[in-house]
N, C-alpha and C positions, 0 to 999 in steps of 0.2 A: 524764342522757343525749341528752336532746330537745335540746338546743340543737346536736348533731351533725346532726340530719338534714338530707338532701340532699333539698330538692324537686324540683332539676331531674330527678335519678336516679329519682325516685318518678313523676315524668312522662314519662319516655324509658320505663322501664320498661313502663307502663301502657297505653303507646300499641303499642309493639311486641308487646306480649302480648294485645292486642285480637283480632286476626284468630285469631288459635289457639284462642283462648278461646271466642268465637262458634262457628269451625268446628266445637269439640270439644260446646258444650254445648245453641248453638242448630240444633235439629235439622229446624225447620221452617220454612216462609215466615213465618207468623203465630204469635202465640201469645196465649192468654188470661191474664187477671189469673191467676188461680189457680196457673197453671204457671209464672209468674214465680217466685213463692216458691220454688220449686224448680228455679228454673235451671239451676243450679250448686250443689257441693257446698259453694261457700261461701257462707253464710248470710248473711254483712254486705254482700258486694255484691249479689245479692238484696234485701236490706232497702233498701239505698240506690237501686237502681231504681226499687222500688216508692214509695219516698219522692219522687223526682223527677216520678215520673207524677201523684203526688197535688200535687205544688206545680205542675204545669203546669194541672193539672185545676182547681184552686182559680184561678188566674191568669186561664185563659179564662172561670170562669166570674164573676170581677169585673169581666169588662168587658163584661156583659149589660147595656149603656144605651139608651136612644132617647129620642130630644124628644119620641116621639110617647105612650109609655106610661107610667106610673107602675108603676117597678120595685120603688118602696119602700114600695108598698102593702103591706100585713102579710098578706094573703093570696096576692097573686102571691109574696110571698118563702117563705113556707110550700111553695106549689106548688112554689117552683125547689128547694127543699131536698128534697123529694119527688124530684123529678125526677133532681136529680141524685145522690141516695142511691143509687136505682136503678140509674143511669149507671155508679156507680162498683162495679156488679156485674158489668158487663158490659165491661174492659179488653179491646180487641184491638189489638194491636200488630205491627207488620211488624218484621223484621230490620234492613232500612235505618232506621227511626224510631228503634228501639231503641237502635242502635249508639254514636250520641253520649251517651246516657243508661248505656250498660255501661263504655263509654271513663270518665267521671266517677265512676260507683261503684266500680270496680276502684282507681285513685288515691285516691278519699278513703279506700276500706276501710286498702290500705298504710299510708296517713298516720293513719288512727285507730290501728291496730294498732300502730303503731312508735311513735306519740308521741299518745298521747287526747288531754292536758293539751293542748298546742300546737293539734291539730287542731280541737278544740273551739273554742278562741280565735278560730284566724285563719279556720274555713270555716262552721264549725257554727252557732254564736251571735254574733248581731249586738251587740256590746257597747254600744249605743245604743238596741236596741227594748226597749220595756217589753214585758216576757211575763206574760200572764195565763196563769192556771190549765192552763185548757183546751188550750190551746195548746201549753204545756210539756208537757203529758201526751203531744200527739203529735209533739212535737220527740222526747221523748227515746225513744218506744217503739220508735225505730228501730236504737236504738243497743243491741246484744245482745253483742259478743264480749269487753267486758271486765266481767265481771260484776260484779267488786268495784264497778267505777265505775257499772253501769249499777242496780246494787241501789240506789246510793246516790243516784244522779238521780232514783230511782222514788221512794224514800223521803222527798224533800223537795221534790216537785212543787207540795204544796197548799201548803206555807209560802212557798214562793219564787214565788208567784203576786202578782203586781204589781210584782216587781220588776225592774230594766232588766239586760240582756244583763251589763253591766259588773261588779253587785252578784253577779248568779249565779256570774261568773268567780270571782270574789276568794272564794266560798264553796267553791267546788270547788278552787281552788288551794291555801287553805288546810288542806283533809281531805288532801290528795294531795300537801303538799310541792311543789307547782307540777310535779315531774314523776310519772309514773307509767308502769311498764311489766310486764310478763307473759309470761316468758320461754313458757310454753306455751301462750298466743295466739299468740307471734308465730311459732313453731315449727310449730303447726298452720298457720295460713296460709303461711308458705313449702313447708308438704309438699304442700298442696295446689294452689300456684300452678306448683311444680315439675313437676305434671303436665300445666302448659300451657306454659308459659318458664323456663328454669333462673333460678334466682334464689337468693341467700341473705340473710338480715336485713340484714348486714355492707354486702352492695351499696347501702342505704337511707341510710348513715351516713356523715360523713365519721372517718376513721380517725387516729387518736393517731400522727403520723408517728414518735416514739420506737418505736412497733411494727409501722411500715410494714416489707415486705420488696421484694426488688425487684419491679416491676410488667413483668410481659413485655409485648412489643410487638404493639401491636393492630393488623391489617392493616385496611385500608380493606375495605367488603365492599358486593357488589355488591346491587342490588334485590332482585333473586332469591333470594340467598344466605338459609340457614337462621340466622338470628340468636339468639344468646342476649344476655343482660344485658352480659356482658364484651366480646360485640362492639361495646358501644353504648358501656358507658362507661368500662371498665375494672375490674378488680378492687377497685382502690384510687383515690381521688382524688387529682389532683396539687395541691398547695397552689398559690396563686395570690398575687400582691399584693396584690390586693384584698382577702386577709383581715388587711390590716395596716391598711385605710383607716379613715376616721372612722365612727362611728356615725351621723354626721347622714344622714337620707332623703334619696334623690335624687329630686329634682322633673322634672329634663329629663335623661335619662341621657348625651346626649351633652358636656351641660354640664359633668359630673362628672366625664369620662375627662379624661386628660393630652394633651399632643399626642403622647406616643409610643404611647400606648396606642390613637389613631385609627389612625395610621399602623400600628401593628402588624395592627389590625381591618381595617382596608382590604387593607393585602399580604397576612394568611395568610388570613384568613375569606372574601375578595370579591375574590382574584384582582386587586386593585388597582382593581376597580368602584367609585369613590367615589360614583355615584349609588344603585347595589344598598345600600352601606353605607346610605347616607342613607335610602334609604327603607326600610330595616330597621330604623333606630332609630326612624324615625316609626311604624312598625307596632309595635313593643315598647311608646313612650310611650305609644301611642292605646289599648293594650290594657287591660280592666278589672282584668287579676288576674296573678300572677307567671304561673301556669299557661297561661292564653290568651297571655300575650307570649312563653313557650320555646316552646309548642307550634306558635306562628305562624314564632319561627323558624325551627323543625324543618321545618315545612310547606314552606313558602318558601324555605330557602336551603339546608339542608344535604345534599341531595341536588346541588343547582345546582353548589354550589361542594365538593362532595365532603368535607365535615367530617371529622377524625376527632374522634366526641365525646368521646375520653379526652383530647383534647390540652389543653394549658394556654391555649392561647387561647380555646378554645369553653366551659372552665370560668372563665374571668377575666371574658368576656361576661355566662354566666348570674350572674354573681356581681353583677357589675353592676348587672344587671336584679333581682336578688333585693332590692337594698339600694334600690330603688325602693316595692318593696309591703313587704317584710319586712326592715326595715333591723337590727332586732334579731336576727337569725340570720344576718345575711351578714358580720358586723363583727367578731365572736370566734372563727371558725373556728381550731383549733389548727394550725401550720403546724411 
C-alpha cells in the first residue's frame, strides 16, 4: 500500500492546513518548551516540532568556534554542555518562528502515519550515516504513533549501535515486510485533522483505477475562499502519462520531458510564458528535496497562473519532479 502514497497531496494538504492549525492551537504570541508538547491533540506533530527545535539547537552549538579560544578543551566542553543543557530547559518561540517547523511536522506526521517504513527510509534515517546507540535513542524517541514499530525500534537500539542507516533500514523492512500500516492510527489522525481541515486517508494515496468513480469538477478557488483538500487535489488523482515512463532517475527535469510535454506545460500551466517555465524548472532542479520543489512551485506559480491542482497537467509536472527525487515511487503508479 505504501507504494501508492501521493507525496504532493501530503505537501499540499499540509500547507493548506497550516494556518487553521496555528489559528486553532497557537493561542498566544509565544510558547515555551513544555507547552509545545501539548500544542495540539496530535502528539506526533508536537513531537516532530520539538525534534526540529533540538536539531537546530545542536546545529547552532556546533558552530561555536573561534580562532582565539580553545573550544576543544575538556573544561570548555564540559562547561558548554552544562550551559546547553540548562538552555534547553528554557525554550521560547514565537508563532512566526515556529510556523515553518509546524508545517514540516504536519507533513512528516501524515507521511509517517500512512507510510511509516517509506517515511523512515526517505525522510528520517540517513542510509549513508553511521549511527551510534546514543544518537539512535534520541532519534527513535520522537516516534510514538505506530506503537508496534516504536517498540521494535526501542528494543533494538542498543544492538543497532555502530550500524549504518542502510543496515538499520534493511532490518526494519525484514521485520515489517517493507510495508506496515495501522488503520486505527490512521483513523485517529484523520479524526484529529478533520478538526482543522477536512481530509481522508484516501486523499493521500493514488487510487486503483478499477475502483475509481466519476470525479466531480473542481472549481478554481480564490485565495480568500475556505479551502478543503478536495478543492486542492480532487478526491481522486488523475492518471498521467508519466506513470508509464522509465524508472530511471531524472537528473535534469527539462531534459527528461518530451517536446510535447514542454509545449503542454508552457501553454497550460504558464500561459505561454516560456521564461516563467524556464525559471520554474530551474527552481525545481535547484531544490534539495521533492517537498521543497513542490512547495516552490505552489508558492511561485499556482496563484500567479491560477493552476487547478487536480488537473492532469499539474499532476504530470509533479510526477516528473517526483522522478528526480523518488524515482521508485513515481514509476509504477497504477493507471
